[in-house]
Residue, then its C-alpha position, 0 to 999 in steps of 0.5 A: m485546525g482542530r475543527k477540520r479534524t473533527e469534521k473529517a472524523s465525523l464524515t468518516e463515521l457517517f459514511g462508515l469509512p475506515q479511519d486509516a483509508a480516510g486519513g490517506e494511509t496506504v492500505l494493504t490487503f493480502v489474499g493468501p501469498r498470491a495476491l496483494q491489493i494496495e490502496n492509497y499509493r502515490n507512484l509505481l517506482s519500479y517493476s519486474d517479475t521479481e520485485i515491485r517498488v511502490q511509493a506510499r505517502k510516508y514510505r516505500l513498499r518493496i514487494t519481492g517474489d516470483r512471477l510478480g505482475i500487476r493485475y490492474f492499477d489506477k490512481d487509487e489502487m493496484k493489485v499485485t499477483g504472483r508468488i509473493s515472498s516478502v513485503s518491506f517498508e522502507g523509509q524515505d531514505g531507502k532504509e528498511d523500517r519493518d519487514g513482513g513476510a507473506 
């Protein structure tokens, strides 16, 4: 198992990939308070113009705001637009772990 990790780390370095994305971690990129790009997510759980919930690998994301919309999505990434007021990280049991306002 240690060898696989070493090979993965070497490929990550060779191709210049970020360690977090190569490891399957969900990556959030904010463009001010009006856009959020989500990479490496698993599933869209719910969607309204005031709340979007997304299943990540180890937790759930809860995005709240006004006039929220999904500009685009595919199997690897999505872009949320609108007036984003907060992003919360919830554990698998639904309890909030961390909260970050945009």
